[in-house]
C-alpha positions, -999 to +999 in steps of 0.1 A: -366-191+217-331-183+230-300-189+209-264-176+208-243-175+176-206-182+177-190-171+144-158-183+128-143-169+095-130-203+086-131-238+102-131-273+090-167-283+101-194-265+121-208-299+132-174-309+146-171-277+167-208-280+178-202-316+190-172-305+210-192-277+226-220-302+234-195-324+252-181-293+270-216-286+283-225-255+263-262-247+265-289-258+241-294-231+215-257-226+208-252-220+171-219-224+153-217-203+121-188-203+096-180-181+067-161-209+050-157-247+058-127-266+046-141-300+054-179-298+057-195-330+068-220-348+046-238-382+047-218-414+049-187-395+062-182-375+030-162-343+032-166-313+010-154-277+005-179-250+014-169-218-004-173-182+007-208-168+001-227-198+015-245-202+048-230-229+070-241-235+106-248-261+132-273-258+161-268-276+194-301-286+210-311-308+239-348-317+231-367-344+249-377-367+221-388-403+219-360-424+206-378-432+174-382-395+167-345-388+164-343-399+127-372-375+120-351-345+130-336-343+096-371-342+080-382-315+104-351-295+096-355-298+059-391-287+061-380-256+081-354-247+056-378-252+027-404-230+043-380-201+051-366-201+016-402-201+002-414-173+025-383-151+022-377-153-016-410-166-031-392-197-044-407-231-043-380-257-035-387-294-028-372-317-002-353-349-013-354-376+013-338-376+037-316-345+038-314-323+007-332-292-006-337-291-043-348-263-066-355-268-103-338-302-102-305-291-086-292-292-050-296-260-031-289-271+005-279-301+025-285-312+061-266-335+085-279-343+120-258-360+146-265-369+182-250-382+214-277-401+232-282-412+268-313-432+277-336-427+306-369-447+307-384-445+272-370-411+262-338-401+245-322-371+261-298-361+234-271-337+225-285-330+191-263-313+165-282-301+134-259-290+105-271-270+075-253-258+044-271-235+019-257-221-013-267-185-009-245-157-024-220-179-042-220-187-079-213-219-098-178-206-105-171-209-068-175-247-069-154-275-084-162-283-121-175-318-113-204-306-091-215-275-111-240-295-132-259-308-101-260-277-078-276-243-077-275-212-055-300-186-044-279-160-063-284-179-095-321-173-093-324-140-074-295-121-088-292-102-056-270-106-025-289-120+005-283-110+041-266-141+056-273-130+092-310-124+086-314-157+068-295-175+096-317-160+123-349-170+104-336-206+098-326-211+134-359-200+147-379-221+122-358-252+129-362-249+167-399-244+162-402-276+141-382-296+166-407-285+193-436-295+171-419-329+164-417-335+201-455-330+205-470-343+173-447-359+147-476-364+122-479-326+117-443-326+104-446-357+083-479-346+066-464-312+057-432-327+045-451-349+020-464-318+002-428-310-010-415-345-017-390-342-046-391-379-054-428-386-052-441-407-082-407-403-099-385-432-110-359-438-083-332-462-074-322-472-039-288-486-031-276-502+001-242-519-002-243-542-032-281-543-033-302-520-055-339-515-059-355-496-088-390-483-087-412-454-080-413-430-050-444-433-029-437-408-001-433-413+037-446-440+059-462-430+092-428-436+109-410-413+085-393-440+064-394-436+027-416-460+006-408-471-029-427-495-052-403-517-071-408-526-108-426-558-098-451-539-077-438-548-042-435-520-017-403-514+003-398-491+034-364-474+032-345-466+064-309-460+052-288-463+021-290-439-009-321-429-027-318-410-059-336-403-092-332-431-117-308-422-145-337-430-168-357-401-154-362-376-182-352-340-180-388-328-179-395-346-146-362-335-131-370-298-137-403-299-119 
């Protein structure tokens, strides 16, 4: 799998640069890597600082995917990141639907996938931008006080400095491989993803606008939507909105 890395010491957002490169016609496999982001992009238009020591990158891909597969790219990416962290460092992180990697109850990494789609027949030929941010060699002191209780870093657990370049190479290869698998057999990705579901059988709350549903996580549907069972026993398939652990979830379940 061919890819080319473009490195910046400091930029606002790797996803923004990658989208510009996509529009300019740069080839599939172009990777934008930054030492620091001043305005990293998250879900729902959120912006956040990405301090020195983390791994921040975006991959430009042009896979041939069915249109209904595009939302599953985030799941395939999360699974790839989880697998690389596990195999490289003997850690056992989980994946929080749809786009976060958690370890011991705290956020270790986040993913944001964006695309520019043109339709031809039943396929979506897409400029796909996959953005990943992982807390690697930073410490909690590198982050604002308000987020320190809810995040973690690889250095916190390994107490060694990790090679950012080596980790980046492994992640890009794994993500590209999973996107290829997704294009051929999505159920392989969905079934493996379920093994590492952070919210499975835990008390959760889903919010979408002014609406909220409290219940229990049931895992993925065959389409990659998240299923929850509300407190009255009814099942809901979640497509968007925010899905989080319920505040009532005790510390023991969070740390698993």
